[in-house]
NUSE-132929 format. One record per residue (C-alpha): residue in one letter; x, y, z. Coordinates in pm, whole numbers, plus 32768, in hexadecimal, padded with zeros to 4 digits. Layout:
<sites>
resn: A | east: X | north: Y | up: Z
...
</sites>
This chain:
<sites>
resn: X | east: 7FDF | north: 8008 | up: 7FF4
resn: X | east: 8052 | north: 8176 | up: 7FC6
resn: X | east: 8147 | north: 8212 | up: 80A9
resn: X | east: 80E6 | north: 839D | up: 80D9
resn: X | east: 8185 | north: 84D4 | up: 812B
resn: X | east: 80B0 | north: 85C9 | up: 81D3
resn: X | east: 815E | north: 8757 | up: 81E8
resn: X | east: 80B6 | north: 885F | up: 82DC
resn: X | east: 81D7 | north: 8925 | up: 83B6
resn: X | east: 80F6 | north: 8A0F | up: 846D
resn: X | east: 801D | north: 8A7E | up: 8535
resn: X | east: 7F79 | north: 89FA | up: 8621
resn: X | east: 7DF8 | north: 8A2B | up: 8590
resn: X | east: 7E96 | north: 89EA | up: 8411
resn: X | east: 7F04 | north: 88B7 | up: 849D
resn: X | east: 7DD9 | north: 883A | up: 8567
resn: X | east: 7D16 | north: 88A8 | up: 8431
resn: X | east: 7DD5 | north: 877F | up: 834D
resn: X | east: 7D7C | north: 8672 | up: 8453
resn: X | east: 7C38 | north: 85FA | up: 834F
resn: X | east: 7D46 | north: 85AD | up: 8232
resn: X | east: 7E2F | north: 84C0 | up: 82E3
resn: X | east: 7CA9 | north: 83FA | up: 8362
resn: X | east: 7C1B | north: 83F5 | up: 8203
resn: X | east: 7D8E | north: 8356 | up: 817D
resn: X | east: 7D84 | north: 8262 | up: 82AE
resn: X | east: 7C21 | north: 81D6 | up: 829E
resn: X | east: 7BCB | north: 81D5 | up: 80FC
resn: X | east: 7D5D | north: 814E | up: 80B4
resn: X | east: 7D6F | north: 801C | up: 81B4
resn: X | east: 7EB6 | north: 7FCF | up: 81EB
resn: X | east: 7F37 | north: 811D | up: 816D
resn: X | east: 8057 | north: 81C7 | up: 823C
resn: X | east: 805E | north: 831E | up: 82AC
resn: X | east: 8185 | north: 840B | up: 82FB
resn: X | east: 8147 | north: 8552 | up: 835F
resn: X | east: 826E | north: 8678 | up: 8334
resn: X | east: 826C | north: 87C1 | up: 8448
resn: X | east: 8340 | north: 88AF | up: 8513
resn: X | east: 83C0 | north: 87F5 | up: 8659
resn: X | east: 82D3 | north: 8934 | up: 872D
resn: X | east: 8182 | north: 8881 | up: 8686
resn: X | east: 81E8 | north: 8721 | up: 8706
resn: X | east: 80D2 | north: 86EF | up: 87E5
resn: X | east: 7FDC | north: 8762 | up: 8724
resn: X | east: 7FE9 | north: 8604 | up: 863A
resn: X | east: 80AD | north: 851E | up: 8725
resn: X | east: 7F9F | north: 844D | up: 878D
resn: X | east: 7EAE | north: 8460 | up: 8661
resn: X | east: 7E7B | north: 82F5 | up: 85FD
resn: X | east: 7E2B | north: 832B | up: 84A5
resn: X | east: 7FB8 | north: 8395 | up: 84A6
resn: X | east: 80C7 | north: 8272 | up: 84A9
resn: X | east: 8219 | north: 835A | up: 84DB
resn: X | east: 8258 | north: 84B0 | up: 850B
resn: X | east: 838A | north: 855B | up: 845A
resn: X | east: 83F7 | north: 86C0 | up: 850E
resn: X | east: 8494 | north: 87E6 | up: 8484
resn: X | east: 8596 | north: 885D | up: 8582
resn: X | east: 86EF | north: 884B | up: 84DB
resn: X | east: 8777 | north: 88C3 | up: 8374
resn: X | east: 8686 | north: 8866 | up: 824B
resn: X | east: 879F | north: 87B7 | up: 81B4
resn: X | east: 8791 | north: 869E | up: 82A8
resn: X | east: 860D | north: 86BB | up: 829B
resn: X | east: 85FE | north: 865E | up: 8147
resn: X | east: 86EF | north: 8541 | up: 816B
resn: X | east: 8619 | north: 84A2 | up: 8276
resn: X | east: 84E3 | north: 849B | up: 81AA
resn: X | east: 8573 | north: 845D | up: 806F
resn: X | east: 85FD | north: 830C | up: 813F
resn: X | east: 8489 | north: 82A2 | up: 8170
resn: X | east: 843F | north: 8282 | up: 8009
resn: X | east: 82C5 | north: 82FB | up: 7FF2
resn: X | east: 81D9 | north: 8300 | up: 7EF1
resn: X | east: 8124 | north: 8437 | up: 7F09
resn: X | east: 813C | north: 8561 | up: 7F99
resn: X | east: 804A | north: 8651 | up: 8022
resn: X | east: 8097 | north: 878C | up: 8043
resn: X | east: 7FAD | north: 886F | up: 8108
resn: X | east: 8082 | north: 8987 | up: 813F
resn: X | east: 80EA | north: 8A20 | up: 7FCA
resn: X | east: 8209 | north: 8B02 | up: 803A
resn: X | east: 8339 | north: 8B23 | up: 7FB3
resn: X | east: 83F0 | north: 8A04 | up: 80C8
resn: X | east: 82CB | north: 88F0 | up: 806D
resn: X | east: 82F2 | north: 8902 | up: 7EF3
resn: X | east: 8474 | north: 8903 | up: 7F1F
resn: X | east: 8450 | north: 87B3 | up: 7FF7
resn: X | east: 835E | north: 873D | up: 7ED9
resn: X | east: 844A | north: 876C | up: 7DC4
resn: X | east: 8558 | north: 86D0 | up: 7E86
resn: X | east: 848C | north: 85AF | up: 7EDB
resn: X | east: 8423 | north: 8572 | up: 7D8B
resn: X | east: 82ED | north: 8493 | up: 7DA1
resn: X | east: 818A | north: 850C | up: 7D5F
resn: X | east: 810E | north: 860B | up: 7E00
resn: X | east: 7FA6 | north: 86A1 | up: 7E42
resn: X | east: 7FA1 | north: 880E | up: 7EBE
resn: X | east: 7E86 | north: 88DD | up: 7F57
resn: X | east: 7DD6 | north: 8A03 | up: 7EA2
resn: X | east: 7E53 | north: 8B0E | up: 7F56
resn: X | east: 7D7E | north: 8C33 | up: 7EF0
resn: X | east: 7E76 | north: 8D2A | up: 7EDB
resn: X | east: 7DD7 | north: 8E17 | up: 7DD1
resn: X | east: 7C75 | north: 8DE8 | up: 7E6C
resn: X | east: 7D18 | north: 8E40 | up: 7FCD
resn: X | east: 7DBA | north: 8F9D | up: 7F38
resn: X | east: 7C45 | north: 9007 | up: 7EA9
resn: X | east: 7BC3 | north: 8FCD | up: 7FF0
resn: X | east: 7CBC | north: 90B2 | up: 80BA
resn: X | east: 7CE6 | north: 9190 | up: 7FBA
resn: X | east: 7BAD | north: 91E0 | up: 7F23
resn: X | east: 7ABF | north: 9112 | up: 7FE7
resn: X | east: 7A56 | north: 901F | up: 7ED3
resn: X | east: 7A19 | north: 8EE1 | up: 7F2F
resn: X | east: 7A4C | north: 8DC0 | up: 7E6F
resn: X | east: 7B00 | north: 8CC2 | up: 7F67
resn: X | east: 79BD | north: 8BE7 | up: 7F7D
resn: X | east: 7A25 | north: 8AC5 | up: 8025
resn: X | east: 7AB9 | north: 8A40 | up: 8188
resn: X | east: 7C32 | north: 8A0E | up: 8187
resn: X | east: 7BF1 | north: 8891 | up: 8218
resn: X | east: 7B0D | north: 8872 | up: 80DE
resn: X | east: 7C4C | north: 88FC | up: 8018
resn: X | east: 7D11 | north: 8834 | up: 80DD
resn: X | east: 7C2E | north: 86E9 | up: 809C
resn: X | east: 7C42 | north: 8743 | up: 7F49
resn: X | east: 7DD4 | north: 86C6 | up: 7F0B
resn: X | east: 7D37 | north: 8541 | up: 7F2C
resn: X | east: 7C6D | north: 852E | up: 7E06
resn: X | east: 7DD8 | north: 84F2 | up: 7D3E
resn: X | east: 7DCA | north: 83B1 | up: 7E21
resn: X | east: 7C77 | north: 834A | up: 7DD2
resn: X | east: 7BD8 | north: 83CE | up: 7F22
resn: X | east: 7AA9 | north: 8481 | up: 7F8A
resn: X | east: 7A60 | north: 856E | up: 80CF
resn: X | east: 79BF | north: 84DE | up: 81DE
resn: X | east: 78C8 | north: 85C7 | up: 829D
resn: X | east: 7956 | north: 856E | up: 841E
resn: X | east: 79FA | north: 86C0 | up: 845A
resn: X | east: 7B3E | north: 86D7 | up: 8505
resn: X | east: 7C19 | north: 8612 | up: 85EF
resn: X | east: 7CE1 | north: 8657 | up: 8735
resn: X | east: 7D8F | north: 8569 | up: 8801
resn: X | east: 7E41 | north: 8574 | up: 892C
resn: X | east: 7EEE | north: 8480 | up: 8A10
resn: X | east: 7E5C | north: 840E | up: 8B65
resn: X | east: 7F8B | north: 84B0 | up: 8BF7
resn: X | east: 7F10 | north: 85F3 | up: 8B99
resn: X | east: 7D90 | north: 85C2 | up: 8C10
resn: X | east: 7D55 | north: 86B2 | up: 8D23
resn: X | east: 7C70 | north: 8660 | up: 8E37
resn: X | east: 7B6C | north: 8746 | up: 8E87
resn: X | east: 7BD1 | north: 86D2 | up: 9019
resn: X | east: 7CFC | north: 87E1 | up: 8FA0
resn: X | east: 7C19 | north: 8901 | up: 8F9C
resn: X | east: 7B75 | north: 89D4 | up: 907B
resn: X | east: 7A32 | north: 8927 | up: 9109
resn: X | east: 7950 | north: 8A20 | up: 9084
resn: X | east: 79DA | north: 89B7 | up: 8F35
resn: X | east: 79A0 | north: 8830 | up: 8F31
resn: X | east: 781F | north: 881F | up: 8EF2
resn: X | east: 7880 | north: 8907 | up: 8DB4
resn: X | east: 7914 | north: 8A1D | up: 8D38
resn: X | east: 790A | north: 8AF3 | up: 8C0B
resn: X | east: 7A8C | north: 8B38 | up: 8B4F
resn: X | east: 7B25 | north: 8C8C | up: 8ADE
resn: X | east: 7C54 | north: 8C6B | up: 89F7
resn: X | east: 7CF2 | north: 8DC3 | up: 8A4C
resn: X | east: 7E22 | north: 8DF4 | up: 892F
resn: X | east: 7E5D | north: 8DEE | up: 8801
resn: X | east: 7FAD | north: 8DFE | up: 8732
resn: X | east: 7F54 | north: 8F40 | up: 8692
resn: X | east: 7EB4 | north: 9066 | up: 8727
resn: X | east: 7D8E | north: 90ED | up: 8638
resn: X | east: 7D0D | north: 8F66 | up: 8680
resn: X | east: 7CDE | north: 8F86 | up: 87E3
resn: X | east: 7BC5 | north: 8FFC | up: 8891
resn: X | east: 7C2D | north: 9178 | up: 8959
resn: X | east: 7C5C | north: 912D | up: 8ADC
resn: X | east: 7B0D | north: 91D1 | up: 8B1A
resn: X | east: 7A3D | north: 9136 | up: 8A63
resn: X | east: 7ACD | north: 8FEF | up: 8AE8
resn: X | east: 7AA5 | north: 9054 | up: 8C73
resn: X | east: 7914 | north: 9103 | up: 8C14
resn: X | east: 78D9 | north: 8F6D | up: 8B9B
resn: X | east: 7960 | north: 8EDC | up: 8CE4
resn: X | east: 78C4 | north: 8FCB | up: 8DC0
resn: X | east: 779A | north: 8F86 | up: 8D22
resn: X | east: 7773 | north: 8E25 | up: 8CFA
resn: X | east: 7759 | north: 8DB4 | up: 8E56
resn: X | east: 77CF | north: 8C5B | up: 8E09
resn: X | east: 790F | north: 8B8D | up: 8E69
resn: X | east: 79F6 | north: 8C2A | up: 8D2F
resn: X | east: 7B2F | north: 8B92 | up: 8CF2
resn: X | east: 7C5D | north: 8C42 | up: 8C71
resn: X | east: 7D41 | north: 8BAB | up: 8B65
resn: X | east: 7E75 | north: 8C38 | up: 8ACD
resn: X | east: 7FED | north: 8C06 | up: 8ACC
resn: X | east: 80F6 | north: 8CA0 | up: 8BC5
resn: X | east: 8102 | north: 8DF6 | up: 8B00
resn: X | east: 7F67 | north: 8E03 | up: 8B3D
resn: X | east: 7F98 | north: 8DCC | up: 8CC2
resn: X | east: 7FBB | north: 8F66 | up: 8D06
resn: X | east: 7E58 | north: 8F7D | up: 8C34
resn: X | east: 7DCA | north: 8E89 | up: 8CF4
resn: X | east: 7E13 | north: 8EF7 | up: 8E4A
resn: X | east: 7D68 | north: 904B | up: 8E0A
resn: X | east: 7C35 | north: 8FAA | up: 8D66
resn: X | east: 7C3A | north: 8EE6 | up: 8EAB
resn: X | east: 7C60 | north: 9011 | up: 8F9C
resn: X | east: 7B2B | north: 90DA | up: 8ED1
resn: X | east: 7A35 | north: 8FDF | up: 8ECC
resn: X | east: 7A19 | north: 8EEB | up: 9001
resn: X | east: 7A47 | north: 8DB3 | up: 907B
resn: X | east: 7988 | north: 8CE8 | up: 8F9A
resn: X | east: 7AC1 | north: 8D35 | up: 8EB1
resn: X | east: 7BF3 | north: 8C82 | up: 8EB8
resn: X | east: 7D37 | north: 8C94 | up: 8E09
resn: X | east: 7DE4 | north: 8B7A | up: 8D87
resn: X | east: 7EA2 | north: 8C3A | up: 8C49
resn: X | east: 801D | north: 8BB6 | up: 8C5F
resn: X | east: 7FB4 | north: 8A7E | up: 8D76
resn: X | east: 7F83 | north: 897B | up: 8C5E
resn: X | east: 8000 | north: 8919 | up: 8B18
resn: X | east: 7F61 | north: 8900 | up: 89E8
resn: X | east: 7ED0 | north: 879F | up: 89DF
resn: X | east: 7E58 | north: 87E2 | up: 8B4C
resn: X | east: 7DAC | north: 8908 | up: 8AF6
resn: X | east: 7D13 | north: 8837 | up: 89C0
resn: X | east: 7CC7 | north: 873B | up: 8B02
resn: X | east: 7BEA | north: 886F | up: 8BAB
resn: X | east: 7B4B | north: 88DF | up: 8A7B
resn: X | east: 7ACA | north: 8787 | up: 8A36
resn: X | east: 7A38 | north: 879B | up: 8BAD
resn: X | east: 798F | north: 88D7 | up: 8B52
resn: X | east: 784A | north: 892E | up: 8B2C
resn: X | east: 78A3 | north: 8A5C | up: 8A55
resn: X | east: 79C8 | north: 8AED | up: 89A2
resn: X | east: 7A13 | north: 8C65 | up: 898E
resn: X | east: 7B16 | north: 8CFC | up: 88AB
resn: X | east: 7BCD | north: 8DAB | up: 8799
resn: X | east: 7C01 | north: 8D3D | up: 864B
resn: X | east: 7D39 | north: 8C62 | up: 86CB
resn: X | east: 7DC0 | north: 8AED | up: 86EB
resn: X | east: 7D02 | north: 8A6C | up: 8804
resn: X | east: 7BAB | north: 8AE2 | up: 874E
resn: X | east: 7BF5 | north: 89C5 | up: 865C
resn: X | east: 7C3B | north: 88F1 | up: 8782
resn: X | east: 7AF5 | north: 8917 | up: 87FB
resn: X | east: 7A49 | north: 88FB | up: 86BB
resn: X | east: 7B0E | north: 878D | up: 8687
resn: X | east: 7A4B | north: 8736 | up: 8826
resn: X | east: 78E4 | north: 8796 | up: 8758
resn: X | east: 78C0 | north: 88AF | up: 887C
resn: X | east: 7804 | north: 89E1 | up: 885F
resn: X | east: 78B6 | north: 8B1C | up: 881C
resn: X | east: 78A7 | north: 8C97 | up: 880B
resn: X | east: 79D0 | north: 8D22 | up: 873D
resn: X | east: 7A1D | north: 8E9C | up: 871E
resn: X | east: 7A95 | north: 8EEF | up: 85CB
resn: X | east: 7B4E | north: 9056 | up: 85A3
resn: X | east: 7C37 | north: 9086 | up: 8499
resn: X | east: 7C14 | north: 8F29 | up: 83EA
resn: X | east: 7AC1 | north: 8EB7 | up: 836C
resn: X | east: 7A3E | north: 8D4E | up: 8356
resn: X | east: 7A07 | north: 8D5B | up: 81BA
resn: X | east: 7B96 | north: 8D19 | up: 81E7
resn: X | east: 7B4F | north: 8BB6 | up: 8224
resn: X | east: 7BC1 | north: 8B99 | up: 8382
resn: X | east: 7AA8 | north: 8B83 | up: 8446
resn: X | east: 7A0A | north: 8A86 | up: 854E
resn: X | east: 79D7 | north: 8961 | up: 842C
resn: X | east: 78A9 | north: 8882 | up: 844F
resn: X | east: 7894 | north: 8935 | up: 859E
resn: X | east: 7760 | north: 88FA | up: 86CA
resn: X | east: 7634 | north: 895C | up: 8658
resn: X | east: 7639 | north: 8A7E | up: 8752
resn: X | east: 777F | north: 8B03 | up: 8708
resn: X | east: 7768 | north: 8C70 | up: 86AF
resn: X | east: 785E | north: 8D6F | up: 85EC
resn: X | east: 785B | north: 8EB4 | up: 8683
resn: X | east: 78C8 | north: 8FCA | up: 8590
resn: X | east: 786E | north: 913D | up: 8536
resn: X | east: 7847 | north: 91A4 | up: 83A2
resn: X | east: 793E | north: 926F | up: 836E
resn: X | east: 79B8 | north: 9318 | up: 81F2
resn: X | east: 7B15 | north: 92EE | up: 8272
resn: X | east: 7B06 | north: 915E | up: 82FC
resn: X | east: 7BD6 | north: 9092 | up: 82AC
resn: X | east: 7CE4 | north: 9178 | up: 82B3
resn: X | east: 7DCB | north: 9078 | up: 82AA
resn: X | east: 7E07 | north: 8EEE | up: 8222
resn: X | east: 7EB0 | north: 8EA5 | up: 8397
resn: X | east: 7E90 | north: 8FCE | up: 84A2
resn: X | east: 7F5B | north: 90E7 | up: 8500
resn: X | east: 7FE7 | north: 9181 | up: 864E
resn: X | east: 7F17 | north: 92C0 | up: 8628
resn: X | east: 7DED | north: 934E | up: 8593
resn: X | east: 7E06 | north: 93CB | up: 8424
resn: X | east: 7CFC | north: 94D5 | up: 8447
resn: X | east: 7D4C | north: 9512 | up: 85AF
resn: X | east: 7C05 | north: 94C5 | up: 8636
resn: X | east: 7BF1 | north: 9361 | up: 8659
resn: X | east: 7A8E | north: 9367 | up: 8621
resn: X | east: 7A7B | north: 91FC | up: 85EA
resn: X | east: 7AE9 | north: 9160 | up: 8735
resn: X | east: 7A23 | north: 92BD | up: 87C9
resn: X | east: 78DA | north: 9284 | up: 8746
resn: X | east: 78D0 | north: 9112 | up: 8798
resn: X | east: 775F | north: 90E7 | up: 8846
resn: X | east: 77A8 | north: 904F | up: 8999
resn: X | east: 766F | north: 9049 | up: 8A02
resn: X | east: 760D | north: 8F7B | up: 88FA
resn: X | east: 76FE | north: 8E81 | up: 895A
resn: X | east: 769D | north: 8E7A | up: 8AB3
resn: X | east: 753C | north: 8E2A | up: 8A30
resn: X | east: 75AF | north: 8D26 | up: 8961
resn: X | east: 76A0 | north: 8C96 | up: 8A63
resn: X | east: 7597 | north: 8C89 | up: 8B5B
resn: X | east: 74AA | north: 8BD2 | up: 8A77
resn: X | east: 7592 | north: 8AA6 | up: 8A3C
resn: X | east: 75F3 | north: 8AAB | up: 8BC1
resn: X | east: 7478 | north: 8AA7 | up: 8BD0
resn: X | east: 7434 | north: 8998 | up: 8ABE
resn: X | east: 754F | north: 88BE | up: 8B84
resn: X | east: 74EA | north: 88AC | up: 8CBF
resn: X | east: 7373 | north: 8831 | up: 8C44
resn: X | east: 7415 | north: 86FA | up: 8B98
</sites>
């Protein structure tokens, strides 16, 4: 059976969004061997995926990495990154390759002229690469796998959280994708339900500010857990409130209800929650300046940041309460 290499080097959300591809290969090509190449920093995202037989980590020179991949003698390469590095790797491996459509010119039209020609979710474009192998997409959504050692016991949380809690993801990689601090505080104050703040160490201070301004129902877990432990906490939550960031896609993989806030980015890019829980909602403001960039930036180009400053927090609270109440009724 064929030996297939999948290429995707970053980032958290993008790698989670690739998860239907190895699953489709394994389920439709019994006996196929699937390898995945990524950066060392992304290892934990795919290490426990049962549909991936071996992970190759780029952590040294590209030359030695190529030699390592060549020794595997792959039959096919599936390029889910489509950048200079992945193109070079395909050229050096010299085997048939299938590359996803990055739609660069369509993204440029959307950012520059606000003309939406995107059409399809990035996951569906990832899955298009499998048609060359005679495979079809399934309808199972995303996967995210962690090891038993990453599971967080609810007994490690405050007692008031052990009967249920909401997660709020506090940070993002880019300022223009992040709900402002005062808006996060407005939401956390108004929720009146156990609220767990998740983020990395760099969000610890922000989490403290939110918790201190909101009340005892808010627990700042920023910097206290690894990425996969955060995934465990998301899986056990009632609802996830998040910026447009990687943990949003982890929440979608676990079929959790999501309230997502979009600033400079727009769902039309095709990076919105994929096959989400039916109660998932995206909160965004219709402005002529959106989207201002493809990925995000360090400041609002217009200076007003209305895409986030005008997010409907009362509307988010109303949705959150409805979701919590429905959960309590079941």
